C-alpha positions, 0 to 999 in steps of 0.5 A, spaced: 538 718 938 544 723 941 543 729 945 543 736 942 545 741 947 542 747 944 544 754 944 545 760 940 548 761 933 548 764 926 543 761 922 543 761 914 548 761 908 555 764 909 556 772 908 558 775 903 555 771 898 562 768 895 558 761 893 552 765 889 555 762 883 556 755 885 550 750 884 545 755 881 545 760 886 543 755 892 544 760 897 539 765 895 534 764 899 538 762 905 540 770 907 540 774 911 544 770 916 540 772 923 541 770 930 537 764 933 536 760 939 534 753 940 533 749 946 536 742 947 533 736 944 534 729 942 535 727 935 536 721 931 543 719 929 541 717 922 536 718 917 530 713 918 532 706 915 528 702 911 528 696 916 525 702 921 520 704 917 518 697 915 517 696 923 512 702 923 508 699 917 508 692 920 505 695 926 500 700 924 498 697 917 500 704 914 499 706 907 504 711 904 502 717 899 505 714 893 502 707 894 495 710 894 491 711 888 490 719 886 483 721 887 480 725 881 477 731 886 485 732 888 487 733 880 481 736 877 482 735 869 487 729 869 486 724 865 483 717 868 489 713 865 494 718 869 491 717 876 495 711 878 499 710 884 507 712 884 512 717 885 518 721 882 524 717 880 531 720 878 531 718 871 538 720 868 539 721 860 544 717 857 547 724 854 549 731 856 543 736 857 542 743 858 540 744 866 534 749 865 529 743 865 529 738 871 524 734 867 529 732 863 532 727 869 526 726 873 520 722 871 513 720 875 514 712 875 508 708 876 509 703 882 514 707 885 514 707 893 518 706 899 518 699 897 520 700 890 524 706 890 526 706 883 520 703 880 516 696 881 522 692 878 526 695 884 526 692 891 529 693 898 533 686 898 540 688 901 537 695 903 535 694 910 540 699 912 539 704 907 535 711 908 527 710 907 525 714 901 519 716 897 516 718 903 511 724 903 511 729 909 505 726 912 508 719 911 514 722 915 509 725 920 505 719 921 512 715 923 514 720 928 508 720 931 508 712 932 515 713 934 513 718 940 517 723 936 516 729 931 520 732 925 525 737 927 524 745 925 529 748 920 532 751 926 533 745 930 536 741 924 541 747 922 543 747 929 544 740 929 548 739 922 553 744 924 555 740 930 558 745 934 562 749 929 560 756 927 560 759 920 563 753 917 561 751 910 560 744 911 558 740 918 565 738 918 569 744 916 571 749 910 574 744 906 570 739 902 575 734 902 579 734 908 586 731 907 583 728 900 577 724 904 570 724 902 565 726 907 559 725 904 555 722 899 554 727 893 555 727 885 561 726 882 562 726 874 558 730 869 551 732 872 545 729 870 548 723 865 554 720 869 555 719 876 562 716 877 561 714 884 568 716 886 566 717 893 564 710 893 557 710 891 553 711 885 547 713 887 544 712 894 548 709 900 547 706 906 546 710 912 553 712 916 558 710 911 562 717 912 564 720 919 559 723 923 559 731 925 561 733 932 554 731 935 555 724 933 550 725 927 551 722 920 549 724 913 547 731 915 550 733 908 548 729 902 545 722 901 538 724 902 534 730 903 531 731 910 524 733 911 523 739 916 517 741 919 517 749 917 513 751 911 517 754 905 518 761 904 524 765 900 523 771 904 522 768 911 529 769 913 528 777 911 522 777 916 526 774 922 532 779 921 528 785 920 525 783 927 532 784 930 535 781 936 535 773 937 529 769 935 528 763 940 525 756 937 523 759 931 517 754 928 517 757 921 512 762 917 505 761 918 503 760 911 507 757 905 509 761 899 514 759 893 514 764 887 516 759 882 510 755 884 505 759 888 499 754 888 504 749 891 504 748 899 511 746 900 516 745 906 523 746 907 528 740 906 535 740 908 541 737 907 542 735 900 543 729 897 547 724 892 545 728 886 548 735 889 554 737 885 557 744 884 554 744 877 547 744 879 545 744 886 550 745 892 546 744 897 550 740 901 553 747 904 550 747 911 546 753 911 542 752 904 535 750 904 531 746 899 523 745 898 518 740 896 511 740 895 508 736 901 505 730 898 511 729 893 516 723 895 522 722 891 528 717 891 533 722 894 528 724 900 528 721 907 527 724 914 530 723 921 526 725 928 527 729 934 525 729 941 524 735 945 526 735 953 521 738 957 524 743 963 521 739 969 525 732 971 519 728 970 518 730 963 525 729 962 525 722 965 518 720 961 522 722 954 528 718 956 524 712 957 521 712 951 528 713 947 531 707 951 525 703 950 525 705 942 532 703 942 532 696 945 526 695 941 530 697 934 536 693 936 532 687 939 536 687 945 533 685 952 532 691 957 539 691 961 538 689 969 541 695 971 537 699 966 533 703 971 539 705 975 543 708 969 536 711 966 535 715 973 542 717 973 542 720 965 535 723 967 538 727 973 544 729 968 540 731 962 535 735 967 541 739 970 544 740 963 537 743 961 537 748 967 543 751 965 542 752 958 535 756 959 539 760 964 
């Protein structure tokens, strides 16, 4: 995990709306820009990987939503033959299609799950360092709880993604390819039928294949979407802006609402994915928002976790110990002999930083 110092920033997509005609109006629900303050926190350097999620499943016996057979009471009127365990998979057509119906490239695939991301014929061999996908919101919550962490709020996620930069389009600046270099795994070619893989990857990539942002975080744009803890409402930013002033540590709206699908409960996604392109979805732009029904996983959706730092020194120590132990366990390394001394020094440093931020 890396330390995110917290502070005040302008949240939302760039204004004036110069990118509204790019990527199917990707910024329409990410305005107005409003001022937000977040406390400092720890954040995973990368999305949770397949090997990390596998350790969680081995330790707990957890079964993900995609691996469970849907219950008839949850889907009244559905034919029994349709109630099969599976998940949603990107299934590109072999020819150009109009972009007005996403069902032309998304399919529900029987047997698709985090173990079989593209369906039962796929597996995780050689994908240990890839981000875990096909996780519903409750799956991500379960992992976070087991790890002693939680999911980030939307505000925490955006503050971290900006990497200390203000008002930039991307986590690295305003140029999509500075000096001709790719900075994220996105879609090249003609969407949705031809991904040329010009950035080095046709489809999903292992974590940390592109340079990190200013805070040392990888893949805060592209590769896979990331769950946040906020309910989704397209008018939430309008509510915050109308309240005036600086909103401190916003937790999202109390209830979800998507006018496109009023009956569905959705949470905010952030970051975009390997399918993002200015032809259809340009939500690799750092201030933009995504959304997803809470029980639905896909093969381009993952998550990462955060850990807050409490204001008292004891709380800081307790949280840092959990981070240190988790890292040692994940790396399979023995705890260093001078670990306690180093940890104590780091705790004192972070406690002082926390006090300064809150003054």
